[in-house]
N, C-alpha and C positions, 0 to 999 in steps of 0.2 A: 675102096671104091670111090670114096669122096676125093681122095688125093689124086687119083687118076683122072677124075672129071676136071679138077682144077688144072692139072697139067695139060689136059687136052685143050683148055681155054688159052693156052700160051703163056702160062706163068709157072713159076717154080712153087712147089709145095713141100713143106717140111712137117712131118708128123711129130708132135710134141706129146710125150707121155705125161700123166698127171705128176709123176715124180720130177720130171724135168721142169714143168711148170711151177711147181712149189719150191724148187731149189733156188735159194738166194744167189747161187753161184752161176746159174744158167743165164747166158746172155745170147740172144738172138736179135737179128735186125730184120724186120718185117714191114710190109705194107699193111697187111691185115691179119687178123686172128679170128678163126671161126670155132665156136663152141658148139658141138653137135647136139642134135635132138636126144632127149633122155639123160642129159648130164646130171640131173638131180635124182635119178631113180637108181637106188643102190643095187637093184637087181641086174642092172645093165652097165652101170658106170661106177667108178670110184673117183670121179672128178671133183665133186663138191669140196672135199677137204683142200685140194690143190687150189681151186678157184678162191676159196676164202684165205688161204695162205698168200696168194698172189694179189689180193685186192689192191694193195697200194701200187704195185708194179702195173696192174691193168689200168688203173686210173692214169698213171704217168704216161703209159704207152699211148692211150687215147688223147690225153692232153697235148702230147708232143706231135700229134699228127697221124696216129695209128687209126686204123678202122677195125671195129669189133662187130662181128655178126654172131648173134646168140639165138639159138633156136629154142624150142619149147623144152621145158624142164622134164616133161614126161612123167611128172609126179605131182601129187596134190600138196606138196609141202608149202607152207605159207612163207617159209624163209628161203625158197629156192633161188631167188635173185638178190639176196642180201649182200652179195659181194660186188655188185655193180655200184657205180658212183651216183646212183639216183634210185628212187623208189619204183618198184615194179610188183604189182600184185597179179598173180597168175591163177586162172581157174582151169584146172586140167579136165577136159572132155574131148575125147577123140570122136570126130565127125567130119564128113564132107561139108564144105561151106561154099557159099557164093561170096567172093571177095571183090571189093571195089577200093581202088586207090583214089586219092585226091587227084583232080585233073593235072596232067603234065608232071606228075611226081617222077623224079628221076629213078627212083628205086622200084617203080612199078614193073621194071623188067625182070624182077625176081620170079615172076610167074609167066614170063614169056614162053609161048609154046604149050602152056597148059590151058584147060578150059576154065576161066574164071568163075564159072557157075558151079564147079565141082572140084574144089581144091581140098585135099585132105589136111586137116588141122588137128592139133592135139590140145587145143584149148583157146582161151582168150585172156585179155588183160583187164582185170576188174579195176585197176587204178594205177595211175603212174603220173610222174611229173614230166614225162616225155611226151612228145607229140605223136598222136595216133595218125599214121599215114595210110593205113588201110583198115577196113572193118568188114564184118560179115553182114548178111542181110538184116540181122537184128540190131545192127549198130554197135556190136561189141568190137572193140579194138583187136586186130589181129597182127598188125605190124606197127611197132613204135620206133621212133627215131629221136635221138638226143645228140646234139652237138656239144662236145665238151672240149674247151681249149681249141686246138687246131684239128681235132679228130671227131669221128662220128661213131656212134653206137647204134646198131639196128638190132632190135629184138623182135623175133617173129615166132609164131606158133605154127607156121606153115610146115607141114610134115612131108614136104616133097624136096628133092634136090633143087637148089636155085638154078635158074636158067644159065646157059653158057654166056649170054650177053651180060647178065648181072655179074657173074663170077669174074669174067674178064675185066669189067670196069671196076669192080670193088677190090679185086685182088692185085691190080696193077697200079702204079703210081710213080711219080717223079723221084720219090725218095723213100727210103726205108726208115723205120723208127726203131730205136733200141727198146727191147723188151727186158 
């Protein structure tokens, strides 16, 4: 379903299995990489070992201009984001939230078409050295942004598909980066 949504936004989408991601021989060229909701929950995904095995490649991908979108871990594991090149502490709690972005933030389009007062989220971020660009009504960070080298990482606990506007902008670029 997610792949179809991305392709409907006018860009190509390639599904990468955890085995491909972890393989040192796999080489793909992409503008962006999207890690789905629930990636850390062993009941739904076996992605964590692959993310940890690819930690260095993920960092190089972003440093060289790649864009990384990471959704909520979907699990209360304290180490769910330890494969990212910066610190993220996640608190897993599923609930609808009222979300506000910083004024004029270019990534606010992620919730375009949704009611910002009732966005389903699967948690918040208790601590990070990334910039909080959106928070819930209690002030808890819901969307983080970190520029690393020539690329950007967006980490979000929003439990909705990103808008078509966001996907078209985030997934399209002037050049692809080797993964």
